[in-house]
Backbone as a chain_set.jsonl record, in Angstrom:
{"seq": "MPDRHPTLDEQIAIYQREYRDLDPQVEKVVNAVSRLDRRMNVAYGRQLATLGLSNPEWEVLKELVMAGSPYQLWPGTIAKRLGLTPAAMTHRIDRMLGQSLVTRERDPDNRVRVIIGLTDTGREKWLEVMRKASVFEEDLLQDLTTDERAHLGDMLTRLLRRVEDAQPDAGGRLTDLD", "coords": {"N": [[19.337, 33.292, 151.817], [19.767, 36.71, 151.824], [19.877, 38.878, 148.951], [20.657, 41.474, 148.994], [22.751, 43.961, 150.565], [22.768, 44.515, 154.058], [21.08, 47.352, 155.534], [22.557, 50.138, 157.282], [21.417, 50.39, 159.867], [20.23, 47.848, 160.08], [22.501, 46.246, 160.028], [23.749, 47.0, 162.432], [21.814, 46.095, 164.234], [21.992, 43.329, 163.793], [24.624, 42.876, 164.638], [24.295, 43.572, 167.343], [22.559, 41.569, 168.143], [24.228, 39.368, 167.982], [26.375, 40.084, 169.549], [26.078, 41.135, 172.56], [27.216, 43.109, 174.199], [27.807, 45.244, 172.678], [28.205, 48.66, 171.773], [25.815, 50.491, 170.335], [25.831, 53.115, 169.33], [28.536, 53.728, 168.938], [29.206, 51.755, 167.06], [27.521, 52.514, 164.954], [28.559, 55.02, 164.167], [31.238, 54.32, 163.452], [30.827, 52.352, 161.459], [29.301, 53.807, 159.62], [31.139, 55.767, 158.806], [33.041, 54.076, 157.669], [31.556, 52.86, 155.564], [30.922, 55.141, 154.082], [33.485, 55.973, 153.346], [34.268, 53.826, 151.662], [32.363, 54.052, 149.58], [32.881, 56.646, 148.675], [35.49, 56.331, 147.752], [35.046, 54.627, 145.577], [33.507, 56.34, 143.961], [35.361, 58.436, 143.527], [37.315, 56.975, 142.197], [35.97, 56.337, 139.822], [35.651, 58.892, 138.752], [38.341, 59.579, 138.353], [39.025, 57.679, 136.433], [37.551, 58.573, 134.229], [39.108, 60.653, 133.493], [41.365, 59.47, 132.663], [43.17, 58.613, 134.581], [44.658, 56.705, 137.233], [43.995, 55.775, 140.665], [46.455, 55.381, 142.095], [48.205, 56.958, 140.518], [47.059, 59.461, 140.842], [47.58, 59.846, 143.56], [50.347, 60.292, 143.542], [50.502, 62.663, 142.007], [49.143, 64.366, 143.772], [50.929, 64.422, 145.98], [53.13, 65.721, 144.828], [52.043, 68.234, 144.189], [51.382, 69.109, 146.758], [53.911, 69.494, 147.727], [54.58, 71.95, 146.839], [55.608, 74.74, 144.758], [58.752, 74.266, 143.285], [57.297, 71.935, 142.687], [58.514, 69.348, 143.153], [59.93, 66.268, 144.243], [61.931, 63.78, 145.885], [61.932, 60.415, 144.752], [61.993, 58.483, 146.783], [60.962, 59.868, 148.976], [58.325, 60.324, 148.178], [57.493, 57.66, 147.961], [57.701, 56.795, 150.632], [55.794, 58.444, 151.904], [53.495, 57.489, 150.681], [53.48, 54.894, 151.413], [54.811, 52.919, 149.945], [56.929, 50.46, 148.38], [60.31, 50.96, 147.174], [60.564, 49.781, 144.599], [57.899, 49.551, 143.719], [57.283, 52.246, 143.602], [59.021, 53.112, 141.574], [57.952, 51.725, 139.378], [55.416, 52.929, 139.229], [56.117, 55.605, 138.699], [57.381, 55.254, 136.225], [55.18, 54.596, 134.576], [53.792, 57.014, 134.714], [55.579, 58.774, 133.576], [55.418, 57.986, 130.926], [52.967, 59.057, 130.295], [53.449, 61.681, 130.315], [53.073, 63.08, 132.696], [54.796, 63.494, 134.772], [58.264, 64.337, 135.418], [61.568, 62.906, 135.406], [64.546, 63.565, 136.695], [68.111, 64.005, 137.11], [69.312, 64.808, 140.34], [70.627, 67.938, 140.848], [72.191, 68.58, 143.03], [73.047, 66.2, 144.035], [74.217, 63.864, 142.246], [73.721, 61.166, 142.235], [71.164, 60.722, 142.985], [67.7, 61.001, 141.921], [65.166, 63.346, 140.908], [61.71, 63.752, 141.068], [59.447, 65.486, 139.126], [56.623, 67.643, 138.602], [54.872, 67.936, 135.622], [53.567, 70.406, 133.262], [51.36, 69.254, 132.071], [50.736, 67.292, 133.983], [50.073, 68.93, 136.161], [47.827, 70.256, 135.13], [46.138, 68.058, 134.85], [45.834, 67.384, 137.528], [44.421, 69.655, 138.384], [42.042, 69.335, 136.891], [40.999, 67.029, 138.096], [40.589, 68.003, 140.684], [38.611, 69.917, 140.197], [36.431, 68.301, 139.385], [36.165, 66.706, 141.681], [35.467, 68.62, 143.564], [32.875, 69.344, 142.797], [31.527, 66.899, 143.216], [31.945, 66.619, 146.004], [30.682, 68.889, 147.048], [28.057, 68.249, 146.344], [27.73, 65.959, 147.887], [27.704, 67.023, 150.48], [25.527, 68.683, 150.478], [23.144, 68.701, 151.986], [23.826, 69.563, 154.463], [24.156, 72.27, 156.731], [26.212, 75.247, 156.761], [27.299, 75.552, 159.334], [26.911, 72.926, 160.322], [28.581, 71.501, 158.607], [31.057, 72.557, 159.354], [31.141, 71.714, 162.026], [30.988, 68.898, 161.742], [33.368, 68.507, 160.304], [35.22, 69.32, 162.278], [34.735, 67.364, 164.276], [35.376, 64.951, 162.921], [38.054, 65.457, 162.405], [39.071, 65.45, 165.004], [38.718, 62.729, 165.626], [40.4, 61.622, 163.7], [42.896, 62.65, 164.522], [43.174, 61.268, 166.949], [43.456, 58.607, 166.064], [45.756, 58.91, 164.479], [47.613, 59.69, 166.437], [47.628, 57.399, 168.028], [48.431, 55.462, 166.232], [50.89, 56.199, 164.606], [52.268, 55.339, 162.345], [50.407, 54.477, 160.543], [49.705, 55.835, 158.267], [51.31, 55.217, 156.179], [53.196, 52.501, 154.827], [52.715, 49.681, 156.753], [54.907, 48.337, 158.988], [54.529, 46.036, 160.437], [52.966, 44.527, 158.808], [54.435, 43.796, 156.678]], "CA": [[20.313, 34.348, 151.961], [19.326, 37.914, 151.106], [20.766, 39.341, 147.894], [21.095, 42.846, 149.242], [23.549, 44.244, 151.756], [21.891, 45.12, 155.071], [21.24, 48.778, 155.813], [23.401, 50.389, 158.446], [20.665, 50.03, 161.078], [20.09, 46.383, 160.106], [23.81, 45.696, 160.389], [23.947, 47.225, 163.868], [20.896, 45.175, 164.928], [22.584, 41.979, 163.689], [25.786, 42.871, 165.536], [23.797, 43.551, 168.722], [21.991, 40.235, 168.38], [25.335, 38.416, 168.116], [27.325, 40.557, 170.568], [25.202, 41.971, 173.39], [27.955, 44.204, 174.839], [28.087, 46.235, 171.646], [27.653, 50.01, 171.904], [25.272, 50.755, 169.008], [26.227, 54.44, 168.852], [29.912, 53.613, 168.438], [29.175, 50.965, 165.827], [26.869, 53.282, 163.891], [29.524, 56.016, 163.685], [32.371, 53.653, 162.807], [30.384, 51.705, 160.226], [28.884, 54.846, 158.67], [32.376, 56.336, 158.25], [33.636, 53.049, 156.817], [30.755, 52.742, 154.344], [31.093, 56.385, 153.332], [34.83, 55.92, 152.769], [34.249, 52.884, 150.53], [31.566, 54.609, 148.47], [33.596, 57.801, 148.135], [36.628, 55.821, 146.98], [34.505, 54.152, 144.3], [33.132, 57.521, 143.177], [36.595, 59.102, 143.096], [37.943, 56.111, 141.201], [35.251, 56.513, 138.557], [36.016, 60.214, 138.227], [39.718, 59.503, 137.862], [39.026, 56.882, 135.198], [37.065, 59.404, 133.119], [40.205, 61.553, 133.13], [42.512, 58.664, 132.252], [44.11, 58.464, 135.702], [44.372, 55.714, 138.269], [44.165, 56.326, 142.001], [47.879, 55.488, 142.434], [48.793, 58.107, 139.823], [46.517, 60.634, 141.516], [48.299, 60.006, 144.825], [51.652, 60.903, 143.241], [50.249, 64.059, 141.631], [48.807, 65.08, 145.008], [52.155, 64.634, 146.769], [53.952, 66.728, 144.158], [51.389, 69.532, 144.359], [51.503, 69.497, 148.164], [55.296, 69.91, 147.963], [54.675, 73.357, 146.455], [56.482, 75.077, 143.64], [58.618, 73.851, 141.888], [56.589, 70.653, 142.58], [59.508, 68.281, 143.002], [60.27, 65.446, 145.409], [62.676, 62.56, 145.615], [61.001, 59.275, 144.701], [61.949, 57.832, 148.09], [60.062, 60.646, 149.83], [56.958, 60.015, 147.739], [57.227, 56.259, 148.326], [57.495, 56.711, 152.087], [54.51, 59.076, 152.225], [52.4, 56.672, 150.152], [53.579, 53.548, 151.941], [55.199, 52.042, 148.845], [58.315, 50.029, 148.269], [60.983, 51.677, 146.091], [60.258, 49.149, 143.309], [56.539, 49.949, 143.342], [57.34, 53.662, 143.249], [59.669, 53.193, 140.257], [56.969, 51.261, 138.395], [54.387, 53.964, 139.131], [56.718, 56.763, 138.024], [57.585, 54.881, 134.817], [53.889, 54.75, 133.888], [53.442, 58.435, 134.654], [56.488, 59.379, 132.588], [54.837, 57.662, 129.623], [51.802, 59.918, 130.085], [53.96, 63.064, 130.436], [52.543, 63.696, 133.911], [55.931, 63.822, 135.63], [59.619, 64.224, 134.869], [62.557, 62.282, 136.296], [65.836, 64.172, 136.35], [69.167, 63.882, 138.118], [69.371, 65.867, 141.343], [71.864, 68.683, 140.606], [72.982, 68.625, 144.26], [73.521, 64.847, 144.344], [74.042, 63.219, 140.95], [73.31, 59.773, 142.415], [69.716, 60.724, 143.193], [66.844, 61.633, 140.923], [64.054, 64.146, 141.422], [60.475, 63.64, 140.292], [58.81, 66.795, 139.014], [55.29, 67.718, 138.004], [54.842, 68.636, 134.332], [52.373, 71.23, 133.058], [50.274, 68.302, 131.814], [50.389, 66.706, 135.274], [49.388, 69.939, 136.981], [46.497, 70.458, 134.55], [45.356, 66.864, 135.197], [45.503, 67.546, 138.944], [43.36, 70.665, 138.454], [40.805, 68.717, 136.38], [40.496, 66.135, 139.144], [40.111, 68.839, 141.783], [37.335, 70.518, 139.785], [35.394, 67.256, 139.443], [35.996, 66.301, 143.078], [34.766, 69.7, 144.27], [31.45, 69.222, 142.473], [31.062, 65.704, 143.921], [31.969, 66.857, 147.443], [29.601, 69.841, 147.329], [26.816, 67.49, 146.258], [27.712, 65.064, 149.041], [27.423, 67.765, 151.702], [24.489, 69.686, 150.212], [22.078, 68.707, 152.987], [24.35, 70.089, 155.72], [24.359, 73.718, 156.792], [27.614, 75.652, 156.916], [27.686, 75.211, 160.708], [26.986, 71.463, 160.436], [29.807, 71.099, 157.908], [32.195, 72.919, 160.21], [31.102, 70.843, 163.208], [31.362, 67.556, 161.289], [34.798, 68.553, 160.005], [35.948, 69.348, 163.551], [34.608, 66.067, 164.952], [36.158, 63.949, 162.192], [39.468, 65.784, 162.611], [39.426, 64.946, 166.337], [38.857, 61.27, 165.518], [41.608, 61.357, 162.913], [44.065, 62.906, 165.387], [43.29, 60.174, 167.917], [44.012, 57.448, 165.353], [47.137, 59.239, 164.085], [48.443, 59.658, 167.639], [47.727, 56.009, 168.501], [49.09, 54.651, 165.201], [51.533, 57.188, 163.739], [52.778, 54.743, 161.104], [49.292, 53.939, 159.761], [49.536, 56.576, 157.026], [52.123, 54.6, 155.132], [53.327, 51.044, 154.878], [52.826, 49.172, 158.114], [56.014, 47.388, 159.052], [54.074, 44.764, 160.995], [52.258, 43.793, 157.771], [55.392, 43.466, 155.603]], "C": [[19.839, 35.561, 151.166], [20.371, 38.356, 150.087], [21.333, 40.725, 148.187], [21.913, 42.937, 150.528], [22.639, 44.883, 152.798], [22.134, 46.624, 155.184], [22.128, 48.925, 157.04], [22.682, 49.986, 159.735], [20.469, 48.521, 161.204], [21.402, 45.727, 160.528], [24.055, 45.838, 161.887], [23.047, 46.28, 164.68], [21.439, 43.745, 164.908], [23.769, 41.864, 164.641], [25.337, 42.791, 167.0], [23.215, 42.191, 169.089], [23.119, 39.243, 168.687], [26.323, 38.786, 169.216], [26.617, 41.592, 171.428], [25.916, 43.159, 174.036], [28.279, 45.341, 173.872], [27.448, 47.582, 171.965], [27.14, 50.415, 170.523], [25.644, 52.13, 168.46], [27.631, 54.405, 168.26], [29.911, 52.877, 167.105], [28.555, 51.737, 164.673], [27.838, 54.303, 163.302], [30.636, 55.342, 162.888], [31.956, 53.02, 161.478], [29.901, 52.71, 159.186], [30.112, 55.475, 158.017], [33.022, 55.345, 157.284], [32.882, 52.913, 155.494], [30.907, 53.979, 153.466], [32.451, 56.399, 152.639], [34.864, 55.009, 151.543], [33.524, 53.477, 149.33], [32.248, 55.829, 147.845], [34.79, 57.348, 147.303], [36.182, 55.296, 145.621], [34.177, 55.337, 143.401], [34.365, 58.253, 142.667], [37.3, 58.281, 142.024], [37.293, 56.243, 139.837], [35.586, 57.854, 137.918], [37.425, 60.199, 137.64], [39.781, 58.768, 136.528], [38.54, 57.699, 134.009], [38.145, 60.372, 132.639], [41.472, 60.792, 132.736], [43.572, 58.495, 133.319], [43.687, 57.311, 136.589], [44.539, 56.388, 139.624], [45.645, 56.404, 142.395], [48.569, 56.678, 141.753], [48.337, 59.414, 140.468], [47.273, 60.909, 142.808], [49.663, 60.662, 144.602], [51.473, 62.37, 142.865], [49.961, 64.911, 142.87], [50.055, 65.406, 145.825], [53.018, 65.725, 146.149], [53.345, 68.118, 144.309], [51.546, 70.014, 145.804], [52.924, 69.925, 148.518], [55.471, 71.391, 147.643], [55.663, 73.558, 145.326], [57.934, 74.916, 144.06], [58.043, 72.444, 141.702], [57.535, 69.491, 142.299], [59.735, 67.567, 144.326], [61.166, 64.302, 144.96], [61.693, 61.399, 145.592], [60.898, 58.541, 146.03], [61.023, 58.54, 149.064], [58.609, 60.347, 149.479], [56.581, 58.601, 148.179], [56.933, 56.13, 149.814], [56.137, 57.293, 152.46], [53.327, 58.222, 151.783], [52.438, 55.232, 150.655], [53.945, 52.52, 150.892], [56.641, 51.579, 148.983], [58.977, 50.853, 147.163], [60.667, 51.093, 144.709], [58.869, 49.547, 142.821], [56.513, 51.412, 142.914], [57.952, 53.837, 141.862], [58.685, 52.799, 139.165], [55.896, 52.334, 138.158], [54.914, 55.18, 138.371], [56.944, 56.462, 136.543], [56.296, 55.045, 134.016], [53.532, 56.221, 133.695], [54.342, 59.207, 133.702], [55.934, 59.168, 131.183], [53.624, 58.508, 129.28], [52.172, 61.401, 130.152], [53.379, 63.802, 131.636], [53.653, 64.174, 134.836], [57.223, 63.766, 134.823], [60.478, 63.488, 135.887], [63.911, 62.797, 135.84], [66.835, 63.927, 137.463], [69.108, 65.07, 139.057], [70.679, 66.631, 141.144], [72.765, 68.76, 141.838], [73.565, 67.27, 144.644], [73.245, 63.997, 143.107], [73.645, 61.747, 141.05], [71.783, 59.667, 142.505], [68.992, 61.331, 142.006], [65.748, 62.421, 141.638], [62.874, 63.952, 140.483], [59.808, 65.014, 140.306], [57.469, 66.698, 138.312], [55.383, 68.498, 136.695], [53.614, 69.548, 134.279], [51.156, 70.339, 132.807], [49.803, 67.666, 133.119], [49.641, 67.675, 136.168], [47.978, 70.195, 136.451], [45.593, 69.271, 134.87], [44.925, 66.936, 136.664], [44.354, 68.541, 139.105], [42.017, 70.115, 137.952], [40.17, 67.828, 137.443], [39.897, 66.957, 140.285], [38.765, 69.483, 141.439], [36.203, 69.504, 139.892], [35.108, 66.847, 140.89], [35.22, 67.356, 143.855], [33.262, 69.634, 144.022], [30.849, 68.04, 143.24], [30.936, 65.973, 145.425], [30.898, 67.865, 147.862], [28.259, 69.117, 147.331], [26.653, 66.578, 147.477], [27.246, 65.796, 150.303], [26.27, 68.763, 151.57], [23.407, 69.77, 151.279], [22.54, 69.258, 154.341], [24.502, 71.605, 155.639], [25.855, 74.001, 156.919], [28.121, 75.297, 158.311], [27.828, 73.702, 160.902], [28.251, 70.934, 159.749], [31.034, 71.374, 158.768], [32.279, 71.991, 161.417], [31.52, 69.415, 162.838], [32.86, 67.5, 160.988], [35.642, 68.54, 161.269], [35.912, 67.992, 164.253], [35.446, 64.996, 164.251], [37.658, 64.195, 162.346], [39.928, 65.31, 163.981], [39.614, 63.432, 166.312], [40.131, 60.902, 164.774], [42.862, 61.57, 163.757], [44.272, 61.772, 166.386], [43.921, 58.939, 167.261], [45.469, 57.716, 164.973], [48.076, 59.216, 165.283], [48.673, 58.224, 168.12], [48.508, 55.135, 167.528], [49.79, 55.574, 164.197], [52.051, 56.628, 162.423], [51.66, 54.28, 160.176], [49.054, 54.698, 158.465], [50.293, 55.954, 155.871], [52.143, 53.1, 155.284], [53.517, 50.603, 156.308], [53.891, 48.105, 158.179], [55.555, 46.037, 159.6], [53.279, 43.949, 159.975], [53.17, 43.404, 156.611], [55.662, 41.989, 155.526]], "O": [[19.545, 35.453, 149.975], [21.575, 38.233, 150.312], [22.387, 41.09, 147.666], [21.785, 42.118, 151.438], [21.81, 45.721, 152.446], [23.245, 47.105, 154.96], [22.409, 47.954, 157.742], [23.264, 49.322, 160.593], [20.532, 47.975, 162.305], [21.405, 44.765, 161.296], [24.517, 44.898, 162.535], [23.476, 45.732, 165.695], [21.348, 43.034, 165.909], [23.902, 40.875, 165.362], [25.912, 42.048, 167.796], [23.368, 41.725, 170.218], [22.973, 38.382, 169.555], [27.021, 37.925, 169.751], [26.558, 42.772, 171.079], [25.257, 44.137, 174.388], [28.963, 46.296, 174.242], [26.29, 47.644, 172.377], [27.944, 50.659, 169.623], [25.761, 52.295, 167.246], [27.881, 54.985, 167.204], [30.536, 53.317, 166.141], [29.014, 51.628, 163.536], [27.933, 54.441, 162.083], [30.938, 55.756, 161.768], [32.669, 53.147, 160.483], [30.074, 52.485, 157.988], [30.125, 55.694, 156.806], [33.493, 55.728, 156.213], [33.496, 52.857, 154.429], [31.007, 53.87, 152.244], [32.554, 56.792, 151.477], [35.422, 55.374, 150.509], [34.013, 53.41, 148.203], [32.198, 56.019, 146.63], [35.068, 57.931, 146.255], [36.871, 55.499, 144.621], [34.527, 55.343, 142.22], [34.414, 58.649, 141.502], [37.821, 58.833, 141.055], [37.978, 56.259, 138.815], [35.781, 57.948, 136.706], [37.664, 60.741, 136.561], [40.494, 59.177, 135.612], [39.053, 57.544, 132.901], [38.095, 60.853, 131.507], [42.52, 61.394, 132.504], [44.739, 58.26, 133.009], [42.504, 56.984, 136.683], [45.154, 57.45, 139.722], [46.058, 57.405, 142.98], [49.424, 57.327, 142.356], [49.12, 60.352, 140.621], [47.576, 62.06, 143.123], [50.082, 61.502, 145.399], [52.211, 63.228, 143.35], [50.466, 66.026, 143.002], [50.218, 66.529, 146.303], [53.575, 66.56, 146.862], [54.074, 69.084, 144.537], [51.813, 71.192, 146.042], [53.128, 70.64, 149.499], [56.412, 72.021, 148.126], [56.444, 72.669, 144.987], [58.307, 75.404, 145.127], [58.275, 71.821, 140.667], [57.367, 68.753, 141.328], [59.733, 68.186, 145.39], [61.155, 63.909, 143.794], [60.716, 61.404, 146.342], [59.832, 58.029, 146.373], [60.371, 57.896, 149.885], [57.772, 60.144, 150.358], [55.49, 58.373, 148.701], [56.003, 55.422, 150.203], [55.406, 56.696, 153.251], [52.278, 58.227, 152.429], [51.54, 54.443, 150.362], [53.463, 51.388, 150.926], [57.461, 52.233, 149.626], [58.282, 51.39, 146.301], [60.518, 51.846, 143.746], [58.686, 49.846, 141.641], [55.805, 51.776, 141.975], [57.453, 54.628, 141.062], [58.596, 53.47, 138.137], [55.521, 52.606, 137.017], [54.23, 55.717, 137.5], [56.721, 57.328, 135.697], [56.317, 55.572, 132.904], [53.032, 56.617, 132.642], [53.912, 60.186, 133.091], [55.978, 60.073, 130.35], [53.285, 58.662, 128.106], [51.304, 62.268, 130.056], [53.211, 65.021, 131.592], [53.479, 65.133, 135.588], [57.272, 63.23, 133.716], [60.159, 63.45, 137.075], [64.363, 62.499, 134.735], [66.462, 63.674, 138.608], [68.884, 66.202, 138.629], [71.749, 66.034, 141.26], [73.97, 68.98, 141.71], [74.468, 67.192, 145.477], [72.144, 63.47, 142.951], [73.268, 61.144, 140.045], [71.196, 58.646, 142.144], [69.568, 62.063, 141.201], [65.45, 62.189, 142.81], [63.022, 63.984, 139.262], [59.629, 65.623, 141.361], [57.224, 65.781, 137.527], [55.921, 69.605, 136.671], [52.735, 69.472, 135.138], [50.056, 70.634, 133.274], [48.6, 67.517, 133.337], [48.691, 67.295, 136.852], [47.038, 70.334, 137.234], [44.405, 69.455, 135.135], [43.792, 66.593, 137.002], [43.422, 68.299, 139.873], [40.973, 70.407, 138.535], [38.959, 67.868, 137.661], [38.821, 66.636, 140.79], [37.884, 69.582, 142.294], [35.138, 69.812, 140.427], [33.953, 66.664, 141.275], [34.404, 67.02, 144.712], [32.469, 69.846, 144.94], [29.783, 68.167, 143.844], [29.94, 65.599, 146.044], [30.278, 67.711, 148.914], [27.425, 69.341, 148.208], [25.558, 66.452, 148.024], [26.483, 65.248, 151.098], [26.063, 69.593, 152.455], [22.807, 70.83, 151.453], [21.734, 69.403, 155.26], [24.919, 72.15, 154.617], [26.653, 73.094, 157.156], [29.237, 74.801, 158.461], [28.757, 73.247, 161.569], [28.906, 70.026, 160.259], [31.928, 70.536, 158.892], [33.362, 71.537, 161.784], [32.317, 68.798, 163.545], [33.538, 66.549, 161.376], [36.655, 67.844, 161.339], [36.929, 67.523, 164.762], [36.143, 64.222, 164.908], [38.441, 63.247, 162.411], [41.049, 64.821, 164.12], [40.558, 62.91, 166.906], [40.851, 59.985, 165.168], [43.787, 60.759, 163.711], [45.404, 61.362, 166.642], [44.809, 58.309, 167.834], [46.32, 56.841, 165.13], [49.217, 58.771, 165.163], [49.768, 57.876, 168.562], [49.168, 54.181, 167.938], [49.331, 55.715, 163.063], [52.252, 57.385, 161.473], [51.946, 53.735, 159.11], [48.268, 54.246, 157.633], [49.939, 56.154, 154.709], [51.204, 52.505, 155.812], [54.399, 51.109, 157.003], [53.794, 47.081, 157.503], [56.132, 45.004, 159.26], [52.947, 42.794, 160.243], [52.726, 42.755, 155.664], [56.44, 41.547, 154.681]]}, "num_chains": 1, "name": "protein.A"}
């Protein structure tokens, strides 16, 4: 048994050997995207760790920033967007409160609900992550021309739209996997 993982081309050759009806172009694209996603997630995770953040915490910061000023959302909204149960969201927010990344306050319009807000510390942490990610992403795409980057972005966006249209619930918690 080989100790190393097969290269992408070796993997496709193995698949073709075992499944003759395989379209090697399709498999190469799908497996390259999958491998790139895994490696990028590892790299992002390492960057987050150097800043004292976990990926789950980063996801919450991202949602709050995307909400726009004043950077507030209900925890249920964040949980739904991230595909989390309310209990998991509460646990995540509790950890982030301890790091002063977010606030949890009563909703002035509905005293039964709470609102999660981004602190100055949380926003600065988000900016630090974005700065590091930008350097990593520029390095990743350095061999592509501006036109190639635009074309790749357009093609990947088309693929993403197809998946999102076919599986609109795949961005969050899948009810069929509960």
